[in-house]
C-alpha positions as CSV (number, residue, x, y, z in Angstrom):
1,M,21.9,54.9,-42.6
2,V,24.1,51.8,-42.2
3,R,23.6,49.1,-44.7
4,L,23.7,45.6,-43.3
5,P,26.1,43.1,-45.1
6,L,24.4,40.9,-47.6
7,T,23.8,37.3,-46.7
8,P,25.5,34.5,-48.7
9,E,22.0,33.7,-50.2
10,E,21.6,37.3,-51.4
11,L,25.0,37.3,-52.9
12,E,24.3,34.0,-54.8
13,R,20.9,35.3,-56.0
14,G,22.7,38.4,-57.3
15,R,25.2,36.2,-59.2
16,R,22.3,34.2,-60.7
17,L,20.5,37.4,-61.7
18,G,23.7,38.7,-63.4
19,A,24.1,35.4,-65.3
20,L,20.5,35.4,-66.4
21,L,20.8,39.0,-67.8
22,R,24.1,38.2,-69.6
23,R,22.5,35.2,-71.3
24,A,19.3,37.1,-72.2
25,R,21.4,40.0,-73.6
26,G,23.1,37.5,-76.0
27,D,25.0,39.4,-78.7
28,R,23.5,42.8,-77.9
29,S,26.0,45.2,-76.6
30,M,25.9,46.2,-73.0
31,L,25.8,49.8,-74.0
32,D,22.7,49.4,-76.2
33,V,20.8,47.4,-73.5
34,A,21.7,49.9,-70.8
35,L,20.7,52.9,-72.8
36,D,17.4,51.3,-73.9
37,A,16.7,50.5,-70.3
38,G,17.6,54.0,-69.1
39,V,20.4,52.8,-66.8
40,S,24.1,53.5,-67.1
41,P,26.3,50.9,-68.7
42,E,28.3,50.8,-65.5
43,T,25.2,49.9,-63.5
44,L,24.4,47.1,-66.0
45,R,28.0,45.8,-65.8
46,K,27.9,45.7,-62.0
47,I,24.6,43.9,-62.0
48,E,25.8,41.4,-64.6
49,T,29.0,40.7,-62.7
50,G,27.2,40.3,-59.4
51,R,28.8,43.4,-57.8
52,V,25.4,44.8,-57.2
53,A,23.6,41.8,-55.7
54,T,20.4,43.7,-54.8
55,P,19.6,46.2,-57.5
56,A,16.5,48.4,-57.3
57,F,13.3,46.9,-58.5
58,P,12.7,49.6,-61.2
59,T,16.2,49.0,-62.6
60,I,15.6,45.2,-62.9
61,A,12.1,45.8,-64.4
62,A,13.5,48.2,-67.0
63,I,16.4,45.8,-68.0
64,A,14.0,42.8,-68.1
65,A,11.6,44.7,-70.3
66,V,14.3,45.6,-72.8
67,L,15.5,42.0,-72.8
68,G,12.0,40.6,-73.3
69,L,12.0,38.9,-69.9
70,S,9.0,38.7,-67.6
71,L,9.6,39.6,-64.0
72,D,8.0,36.3,-63.1
73,A,10.5,34.4,-65.2
74,V,13.4,36.4,-63.7
75,W,12.2,35.7,-60.1
76,A,11.7,32.0,-60.9
77,E,15.2,31.7,-62.3
78,I,17.1,33.5,-59.6
79,S,15.2,31.9,-56.7
80,E,15.1,28.3,-58.0
81,A,18.6,27.2,-57.0
82,R,18.1,26.8,-53.3
83,A,19.8,24.4,-50.9
84,P,17.9,21.3,-50.0
85,E,17.4,22.4,-46.4
86,Q,15.8,25.6,-47.6
87,L,13.4,23.7,-49.8
88,A,12.2,21.6,-46.9
89,S,11.0,24.7,-44.9
């Protein structure tokens, strides 16, 4: 199966997701959060740096739960910064 390249919007949403998770993690170590969420520290690092722009839903759900974030809040934050032309449609 060939994976299509990500759109600029998907890449930007991935960067916003990573920034949100880094802020929510605060002073907690990446290792502790990753292990509590049941993901590898490398996976969390890639998500936080935007290298994995479209992580699997269960992965994000697990990380959000560990960080005390609701999925609604995550979605609202990562999808709010849209270009004006996108908001008009």
